[in-house]
C-alpha positions, 0 to 999 in steps of 0.5 A, a space after each residue: 606791459 609787464 609778464 611774469 615770464 620770458 624767454 631769452 636766447 644767449 649766443 656763443 662768441 668766437 675770437 677773430 684775434 686773441 692776443 696777450 699783451 702781458 700780465 697785469 698787477 691784478 693778476 689777470 692778463 692784458 689782452 687785446 682781441 676782436 670778438 664775434 658773436 655767433 648764431 649758436 645759442 642756448 636758451 633761457 626761460 625766466 619766471 618770477 617767483 615769490 622769493 629765492 632763485 631756482 635754477 634747472 638745467 635738464 639734460 646737462 651735467 652742469 651744477 644748478 646751484 650757487 656755483 653756476 654763473 646764472 645763479 650768481 647773475 640772478 643773486 647779483 641783480 636781486 642784491 643790487 635792486 634790492 628786489 624782494 622776490 625770486 626767479 625760476 630759471 630753465 636753462 636749455 643748453 646747446 653751446 658746449 661747455 668748456 669750449 672757447 665759446 663763452 657759454 657760461 658768460 653768455 647764459 649769465 649775460 641773459 640772466 642779466 638782461 632777462 632779469 632787467 626785462 622781467 622786473 622792469 628795472 630799467 638798468 642800462 646796457 653800461 650798467 648791466 656790463 658793469 655788474 657782468 664784469 664782477 662775474 667774468 670778463 667775457 660777460 660784457 661782451 656777451 651782454 653787448 654783442 655783435 663785432 667788438 674790440 675787447 681790451 683790458 682783461 676783457 671788459 673794456 669794449 669797443 663797438 666795431 662795425 658788424 662783420 659781414 654775415 658769413 657761414 661758420 662752422 664750430 667744431 669741439 673735440 671731446 677733449 676740454 681745456 682749462 683756460 687757466 692752464 692755457 694762460 699759464 703755459 703761454 706765459 712759460 714762453 711763446 715766440 709764435 705770431 701776434 694778430 695785427 688787430 689794426 689791420 683786422 679792424 680796417 678789413 672789418 670796417 671795409 666789409 673785406 671778408 677775404 682780408 679779415 679771414 687772412 688775418 684771423 690769429 690767436 696766440 693761445 693756438 700753439 699752446 693748445 694745439 701742442 697738447 691736442 693735435 686734434 685741433 690742427 687736424 680739424 683746421 686742415 680738415 676745414 681748409 681742405 673742404 674750402 673754409 676761407 680761414 679756420 682758427 681755434 676760439 679762445 683758449 680752445 679746444 673749439 675750432 671754427 671755420 668761415 665758409 663762403 656760403 652755407 653749401 660749403 659750411 655743411 660739407 666742412 661740417 660733415 668732413 669733421 663729423 667723418 674724422 671724428 665721430 665724437 666731435 660736437 659739430 654746428 653750423 651758425 652765422 655771424 650775428 651783427 648788432 645792427 642786423 638783430 
């Protein structure tokens, strides 16, 4: 039975690994990274309308116009499927903006999936990913979710077994980081460690959280930490409070810590709030595609 409106969740992501293999002829970077869905999420409410796209983002400074990825995702579906109708979208934002958590990509992915459901378009997941890749490299991952090896410019995805369910603390300092700046600075010269994705995948296949924790690695960390020492401070604080491991996600500045249990996660979150009252701090869990 079709409905005139639906609610859909857009989950954030973290990088368990992030490696840059070089610059591609198309100007993008060749990457290899293990990405993980987490339960921190935005809520989107989609409703059919006769024509046009209406986007509302209450309480947020984000532009609710044609530059917004949610708007562009709706526009793309309408054009691709030749819809003669429109959609009204309300975005309830919780994932911090420009944080390395793919919040904008997650929202766009949710609009693509939501429009598909709302208008019973029966587009395959593969087709939705193909459309999503036109808008942003992280969107296909946000459509697929779970645990993935991501290569190419981020749009080539290989499903991995679910990372075991683990408590995660996410902390974003008030600073903003431009992804373009991070990659450009990286290109100027990096001689730090690179992730061992093969070993990370093996640890995930074996469900070995401790081994996986030791293998967290993000080549952009040194770039962003050099400019924002607070990131390293967050990492150390989480480790001091019992994190299994702590690392920056994406191009930052968000730091995440994997916790052995919920009590330790809450202590880690409290510790970050104590050292930085301006930090946006969240507790979440890893999300498995097969666990729902």
